[in-house]
N, C-alpha and C positions, 0 to 999 in steps of 0.2 A: 352646443347646449351642455354636453357632457363636460367639456373643458371648463365651462363657467362654474361647474359644481366642484371642481377639484381646487383645494387650497393647500398649498405646500409651502409652509413658512420657512424662513432661514433657520429658526430654532429647531424645527423638525428635521431639517436637512443635516444640521450638525449632530443632532441626536442619532439619526440613522447612520451617519458616518462613523459615529463612535462605536456603534454595535459591530461594525465590521473593521475595527481598527487594525487587527493583525493582517487582514487582507490588504488594507490600504498601505501598510508599511511595506509589504512585499511588492505591491504594484508600483509604489514610488521607487523602490530600489530597481525594479525592472526598467522603468522609464529612464531613470538616471543612467543605468548601465547601457542602454541602447544609445543615448546621446554620447556618452564617453567613448563607446566603441566607434562612433562616427567621427569624433573630433581628435582623439589622440593618435600619435604615430603607432604603427602596428606593434613595435616591440613592447610598448608600455600598456597596451590595451588589456592583455590578459591578467596581469597582477592587479591592476586597478579595478577592473570589473570584478575580479574575485573578492577583493576587499569590500566593494560596494554590496555585492551579493550576500556575503556573510554578515555585514552589518545590518542589512534589511532583514535578514532571517533571524538574527539574534534579537533584533528589536521586536519582531512579530512574536517570537517565542516568549520574551519578557512580558509583553502586553497581555498575551493570552494566559500565561501563568498567573500574572497579577490579578486579572479579572476572574479567573477561575477560583482563586483563593479568597478574594475580597468582595465578591459579589458580581454575578454575571448579569447580562441584559436579557432582552426579549426580542419580539418581532420588530422588523424595520422594513422600510420601503413597501408599505402596504401588504405586510405579511409574506413578502416574497423571499426574504432572508431573515436570519435571526442571529443573535449573539449569545445564545443560551450555552449551558455547560457542555452539552453534546458537541456543539460546533467548536467551542474553545478547546476541548480535549483533542479533537483532531487537528485543529490549527497548531497546537503545540507539537503534536506528532510530526506533521508535515514540515514545520520549521526546523525541527531537530534533524529530520532526514535530510533536509536541504543543506544544513550546515555540514553534515557528514559528507554529503555528495560533493559540495564545493571543495573540501579538504582533499578527498581522494581524487576528484576529477582534475584538479589543478596539476597535481603531480603526474597523473596518467597522461593527459593530453600533451604535456611537454615531452615525456618519454616516448610517446608515439608520434611526435612531431605533427600535432594537429593544432588548429586554431583554438585558442583558449576562451576568448571573450564570448563568442557566439554560443559556446557550450553552456556557460553560466546563464545567459540570456534565456536559453531554451528551458533550463531547469527551473528558473524563476517563473517563466510563463506557465509551466506545468503545475507548479505549486499554487500559483494564484487559482488555476482551474480546480485544483483539489480542495483548497480552502473554501471556494465558492460552492463546491458540491456538498461539503460537510455543513455549511451554513444555510443551504437552500431549504426553503419550506414551501416551494411551489414546483410543480412539474416543469414549469418553464425554466426556472433557474437551475434545476437539477440538470436539465439537458444542456443548458449553456455551459455550466461548469464541466460537465462530461466532455463536451466537444473541445473546450479550451485545453483541457490537459491532454486530450487524445491528439489533437493536431500538433502540439508542441513535441509530444513523444514520437509521432510519426517522423518528424524531421530529425529528432535526436537519435533515433535508431539508425538512420542512415548517415550519421555524422562523419563517419570515416569514408570519405569519398574515394579513397584509393583502393579500398577492399570491396570486392564483389559481395561477400557474405553480408557486409553491413547494408549495402544497397538492397540486397534480397530481403534482409530483415525488415527494412522500412517498407518495402512494397508489400510484403505479406501482412504486416501489421496494418497498413493503410487499408488494404482490400477487405480483410476480415473484420478490422475495426469498424469500417464503414457498414458492413452488414450488421454487426452487433448494434451500432447506433440506430440503424433503420428499424431493427426489432424493438428497441426501447422506445423510440419515437412513435412507432405505430401503436404499441401498447398504451403509451401515454395518451394518445389521441382517443383510443377506445374508452379508457377510463374517464377522460374529460367528457366524452359523449354521453357516458352513463350517469355521471354525477353533475355535470354542468359547472364544474369548477376545476382549476388547476392547483388551488391552494390546498395543501395537505390537511390543514385543520378543518376546512370545509368538507373535504372528502371524508374525513373521519366521522363527522356528524351525519353525513348523507348516506354512507354506506353502513348497513346494519347486517346482522346475521341472517335477516330475511332476504338479503340480496344475492344469496347463493345461486339462485336460478337465473340470474341476469346474464345472458350470453356475452354481452359487451364486456362486462366486468371480468368474467372468467377468461375470455380470450385475451383481454388486456393484460391480466396477471400472468397468463402463459407466455405472451410475447415479451413482457418486461422481464420475466424470469429467465428466459433464454438469453436475452441481452445482458442481463446482469451476470449470468453464469459465464458468458464470454469474458467479461471485464475482470472477474476474480480468478480467471484461469481454472474454472471447475469443469470436470468431465461431465458429459462427452463433448463439451465445447472448448477444449483445451488445445486443440491441434496446433494453434499458432504459437503457443508459448515456447516449446524447446527451440524451434527454429529462430524465433525472434530473439530470445535470450542469447543464443549462441552467436548470432550475427552481430548484434548490437555491441557497441563499445562497453567495456566492463563497468565503468561507473553508471552508465545508463541502465544496464541490466540490473545492477544492485539497486539503483533508485526505483526502477519499476517493480522489482520483486517484493518490495515492502510498501512503498508509498502508493502505487497504483492499486495494489490489493486493499490497502486500508481505505482508500478513497471509494472504491467499489463497495466495500462492506458498509461504509458510512451511508452510501446511497441506498443499499438494500434495507438497512435498519430504519432509515428514515421513511422511505416509501412503503415498504411492507410492514415493518414493525410498528409504525405509527399511522401512516395514512390509510393503510388497508388492514388494520389490526382486527377488525370484525370479521374478515374473511381469512383469518389465520389458518383454519382447517384446510382450505383450498391450496394456499401457497406453501404450507408446511409439507404437504405431500410431494409437491413438485421439488422443493428444496431437499427433502429427505432422499429422493432418488438421485439427485445431483451429488449430494454429500456422499452417499454410499459409492456411487460410481467413481467419484474423485479419489476417495481413500483407496479403493482397490486398483484402479488404473494407475494413479500416481505412484504408489509404492511399488507395484510390480514393474512398471516401465523404468523406474529409477535404478533398479537393480542392474539392468543390462547396458547402462550408458558408459561411454569411455571419456566423455567430457564432463568436467565439473559444472560447467554452465548448464548443460542439458540435465545432469543429475539434479542440480538445485532447482531447475525449472519443474521437473517432475515432482520433486519434493514439495515445491510450492503448490502443485496441484493437490497433493495429499493434505498439506496443511490447510488448504481452503476447505477441504472436506471436514476436518476437525473443527474449524471455526464455524462452519455452518451448523454444527451440532448446537452451539450456543444460540445462533440465530433462531433455529427451529424451536429451541426450548423457550425462548422469550422470557418475559418477566424481568424483574430487576437482577436476579442472579444470572440469567442467561446473557442479557445485554452487557452487564458488568464483566462477565467472563470473556466476552468477545473483546471488549475494549482492553482488558488486562492483556489478553494473549497477543493482540495486535501490537500493543506497545512493547512487550517483551520480544516479539518477533522481529522488530526493528533491529535490535542489538544482536540477536542470534544470526539472522540471515545476512544482514549488511556486514557484520563482522567477518563472516566467512568469505564474502565476496572481497572485502578489503584485504584479506590475507592473499587471495588469488591475485589481486591487483599488484601486490608487491613483486610478482613474477613477470609482470608485463614488460616487454622490451620493444624496441623499434620494429622488430620482425614479427611480433605477434603477442597475443594475450597470455600465453602459457597456461591454458586452462585444462590441459589434459591431466589425468591422474599421475602419469609418469613425471610431469613437470614438478610435482610435490615430492618426489623421491628424495629422501634425505633432508627434507626441510627441518625436521626436528634436530638433526645433527649439525646442519649448517647454521641454524639459528634457533637454539632451544626455546627462546621466549616465544617466537611465532609458532613453533611446534606445539607448545603447551596451550597457547591461546586458540589455535585451530582446534585442538582437542576439546577445549571448553565449548566452542560453538557447536561442534558435532554432537557432543554429549547433551547439550541443551536442546538441540533440534530433535534428538532422539527421545527426549523426555526423562533424562536421568536426574535424580535429586542430587544436590539441592539447587540445581540450576532453575532459571525462571521458566524454562520450557516445561519442566515437570509440574510446577504449580499451576501453570496455565492450562495444561491438559486436565489436571485434577478439577479445576474450577469448571471447565467446559463440560466434562464428563459428568460431574456431580449435578450440574443444571440439567443436562439431558435426562439423567435417571429421575430426577425430581419431577420432570415434566412428562414422564411416561415413555420416553423414547429409549428404552433399555436395549432393544435390539441394535439400534444405531450405535450406542455406546460400546456394546460388545464387539461390534465390527470395528469400531475405531481403535479399541484396545488391541484386537488381533493384528490389524494392519500396522499399528505402531510397533509391534514386535518385528514385523517384517522389515520396517525401516531401519532397525538396528544394523542390519547387514550392510546396507550401502553407506551408512554414516561411518561404521567401523572400517569399511574398505578405504575410506579417505585417511583414517588414522594409520592403517597399515602402510600406506604409501609415505605418509609423513614420517613415521618412525622406522621404516624398514627399507632402506635404499637397496634397490635390486642391481646386482652386477650387470645383468644384460640390458639395463636401462640407465646409462650413466646420467649424472647430473647435468642438466641443460646448460647451466652457467654458474659461475660462483655467485653467491648471494650478496647483494649490495643493498644495505638497509636504505629505505626511502622514508624520509621523516613524516610526510603527510600521512600516507596510508598506515604506517606503523602506529602513529598517534591515534588514528581512528580505531585500529585493531585493539589497542590497549584500553581506550575508553569503552568501547562496546563490550569487551570481555569483562571489565569491572562491573558494568551494569548487568550483564547477563548473569553474573554470579551474585552480585549484591541484591538484585531485585527478588531473588529467591527468598532469603530470609525476611525481606521487607515486603513480601507479597501481600500481607494484610493491609498495609497502608496503600499500596497501589490498587488493590481491589476496591478499597474505599473511594479512591479517586474515580475508578471506573463506575462505581455505583452513583456518584455524583454526576458524572457524565451521562449515565443512563436515565436519570431523573426526567428530563424533558420529554423523552419518548413515552414515559408511563403517565404523565400528568393528565393527558387527554383521555385516558381510558375510564 
């Protein structure tokens, strides 16, 4: 009887497909890459799959950018996904990170003597999940996107089958990621039980400020908040992050540090900032505690690390705390500041990992502080660019990191979260120590720690380093324009209020 009432015409099918065109482009590239990997001889697979992956990602980036500028879409597939400006913004971000990962990853896997084709397939699968997550407007599609990206990354973390740390990284991520997904799913089930719908637009209309006494809703928010905190590497649910980052192959770590974090924040903004906006008081308290803990724990633990991967992992925990300030502030200014910072964070953090990847050789990643000794003397260009990334992450003007923090903190003060902003500023001062510690090693070679090997420039990673550094600097003076793009992306989350 129900099937007889559903009419889904071919015109609607094409219209719905057009709404998710960037996702379709990456999915097609993924399927073609899998077939090519099966059909071509082994020596030819890697380069061909890399080209296919880059082509699909560039196509997705172009489609998303064109639609964001020339008019975006709306709900599709019975309001389970959307092609709105918020989704398009993140689809652009994920496609851009994907292209950078393909460039860095192709060089890395060859130097480490790993299979290349499967690496690109896993990255494409993760990006499809991330894009689906950003476009999801139902709790069902949110969870499907979350699991697709998670499963691909579980495998990618253990991609280096010859090294025990890589296998350990995958095992830890799988176990803890499974727990996080269970928290999210159970929370979603409770929200569905309280509202009778999984569609976020319906949840928004059915949940009002009078629903604060509903125990199902409150427990659902708590459980989803815990799961979301796991996914963004926020304290006190960050324990997996340094171990997974250190054990995973460098391009996977770089990819996760920016793309996974951005996807998780897209999920938080869509579910909490739109679907449960009328219960903002409840989830803001939870996220404020998480943000404060992240800024304190992340910055203090980063100080004592001896590995750049682990330091950047704890730095990412602290950065999650700063971004949560914008999420808690909400409104157009808060959401736009979050989108601005996430976009700038791609260039700051991925660029730093790209510099580290130039040190990778067959015997290891070269991610200790001592491995950077004399980098500025061996290759002044890379030394200067690494300095740019560290200064931007620390929030020095005129880098994009400075303007990103200004926008986040201004939104927090405007929303009345002054104490949280004061804590963010104080912990940002602490972060200067461990970012400058990197620069000390880059520019001051120590006699007792000789240079590990003569520097040999690698075209792919060096190209990525140059591009990301240019954007990390250029987006500072252009911050007004990028913030306007962020406000455009924030629009769909505010339209239902």
